[in-house]
Each structure stands twice: as structure tokens, then as C-alpha cells.
N, C-alpha and C positions, 0 to 999 in steps of 0.2 A: 125374564128376558135373557139372562145368562144361559138358562136351560135351553132356550131356542137357538141361541147363537152357537153354542158348543157343538151340536150335531152338524150344523151347517158348515162350520169351519173344518171339522173333521172330514166331512165329505169332500170339501174343496181340496184339502191337503192330500187325501188319498187319490183323488182324480189327477192332481198335478204330478204325483209320483208315478202313476201309470203312464202318463204321456211322456215323461222324461225317460222312463225305462224303454219305451218303444223307440224313441229317438236314438238312445244309446245303442240299441240292437241294430238299427238301420245303419248307423255310423260304422259299427264294427263290420257288418256284412259288406258294405261298399268299400271300405278301406282295405279289405283283404286283396292282395294282388292276384290277378288271373294267372293260373298255372298253365303253361304251354306243355302239351304232351305230344308224343309221337303221332297220335291220332289227328292232331290239328295241323300237322305239317306234312306235305308231300315230300317224300325222301328224294325223289328224282329232280323235281323242279324247285325245291326249297321255297315254295309259295304256301302261305297259310291257307288252309282249307276253310270253306264256309259251307253253310247248309244249301246254298244255291249252286246247283251243278253248272249252270251257264257261267256264273261268276268264276267258279273254279277253273273251268276250261279257258275262259278269257285270261285269267292270271297266268296259267301255264303257257299259253300261246305267247303272251307278252313276254314272259320270262325267256322263252326260247328265242324270240325275235330280238331281244335286247342283249342276249348273251354273246359277248365278243370272243369268248374262248372256245366256241364250237369248232371242231375240225370239219373240213369240207372235202368231199371227194366228188369230182365232176366226170360225167360221161357225156360224150357228144356222138351223135350218129344221125344218119339221114333216113327218114321214112319218105314222106312226100316232100318235106322240107327238112332242113337241119334242125334237130332237136337237142336240147340240153336237159340233163337230169342231174340235179345236185343233191347229194346226201349230206346231211348235217348230223354230226355225232357229238354227244356229251360223254366223255370217256369212250367206251366202246358201244354205247347204246345209240341207236338211230332215234332222233327226236323230230326230224323234219326231212321231207323229201320235196324238193321244188322242181316242177316240170315246166319247161318253156317249150311249147309246141311250135313256136315260130309263127309265121304268117302263111296260111294256106288259102289261096284265092284272095278274097277280100276280108278275111277274118284272122285276127291275132288272138291267141289264147295262152294262158298259163294257169297252173294249179299248184297248190301247196297242201301237203298232207302232214298233219302233226300227230305225234305219238307220245304217250306216257307209259313207260314200262311195257313197250311193244304192243300197246293197245291204241287204236285210232281214236283220237279225241276231237279233231277238227279238220275241216276241208275248206280251203279258200279257192275260188275260181274267179278268173278275170277274163272277160271276152270283149274284144273290141273289133268292130267291123260293120259292114253294111254295104249297100249297093255303091258302085263306083260313080258317085256323083258328088258335087261340091256341097259340103256341109252335112252330109248324110251319115257321118260316123256315129255309131251308137256304142255305148259302153255299158256293160253290166258286171256287177260283182255278186257272187253267190257265196254264202257261208252256211256250212252245216256243222252243228254242234252234235257230237256223237258221244253217247254214254252206253256202255255195255253193247257195243256194235249196232246200236239203233240211233237214228237221227232224232234228237229230242227238240231241236229248233232249227228251222231253215229260213234263211233270209235271201230274198232277191233284192239287191241294192240294200235299202234300209227297211224294206217291208217284209213282214212274215208271210211265207208262202208254203205251198205243199212241197215236200221234199222230192227231188228228182230221184234220188236213191235213198231209201229209208232204212235199209238193213245191210250190214257188211259181214261177209263170211270169210273163211280162210281162203276161199277161191277168188275173192275180190282182188282187183288190181292193186288196191291200196295195201293189202296184206302180202300179195305176191311180190311186190317191190321190196318188202322187208327180207324176203327169202332169196332174192336174186343175188348171185355171187359175182357176176361179171357183166361187161357191156353187152355181150351177146344175149344173155338172159333178160336183161333190162329191155333191149331193143325188141325182143320177141313179144313183150307185153304191150308195146305200142304200135308196132308196124304190122300191118295186115299182110298175111302171106298171099302171094299171087301165084 
């Protein structure tokens, strides 16, 4: 009987030691602190990066919108109606351009362009209007998430939709606004020449 019991106990003891070693390995691996490197933090917006480009863009836009230390420069001019274009700077870098088109006819519109290191990352559009009748006012919001100058996700209100503008080049108004040096150059980008 002793001869039968000894190998069984030995097997049981070896098995327990292997399980304990695995538990200790796991504990060591999970207790090691996560190291934050320059690759995980955007240097301009100071927002931790993730593998999800939409989440990264949202974090950067939220960081810009919540930053109370941005410098603002405003331009006002008249096309069909009085327009306002606001430039927002972090240090000397443009991070947002807000355009208020005013009310033309029965439609009010505004747009916001967001940038990270002089690259367009997000566009917000708001349009309110409709026929001149009681209770006919319609509101729409449009959001374009942009990566490498291509729209990667486009929302009309809260529903995913086909993008209105899917690619942005240096000749796009969103980029031309970055290059504009004064009110006259900005006005030329919005007002039709007659």
C-alpha cells in the first residue's frame, strides 16, 4: 500500500508546485506598472493615445474645447450676411477655426475645423433652418472624423452616413484657412466674387 501511495503523493506534490509557479508568474506580470512612453501621448494635445483613431480624435477635440488657455483671434466681414471667423491658438499653433456664417435666408449655419500639428482631424457643422412656417425649424449636426486627410467616419446627427467631403487636399478651404494671413485673405475664401 505504501508503494502505491508514494507515487500518488509525489504526483500531487509536483502538480501543486506547478500551479503555484504559474500563479506567481501571473502575479509578477500584472503587478508591473505600465510604462508611459512618448508614443502613447500626443505632444500637442497631451491626450493619451489609443488604438482607436475615432477615440483619439474625440479626445483631442475635447481637449481643445475644454482648454481655457487658448488664444483667440476674431475676424468679422460681410459676404451675404455678417460672418465671424475665430482662430484658436495653443501657443502659436492653430488648433481650431470656428466659422459662423450667420443667417442667410431662412438658414443659420456654423462650422468648426479642428487641427493637430497642422493636420485636419475633425469637422463639426451645424445647420438650422427650414421654410418660413410655424414649427418647421429643422436642425442637423454633421461630424467628420479625419485621418491622413481622409474622412474615416461621418455622422449626420447621430447616424453614420456617407461623407459629403471625403478627402482634403492643400487646396481645400480647411487648409487654406491655415495659410490665410489677414482678414482680406480669409474673406476671399468665403465670399463669392461678383
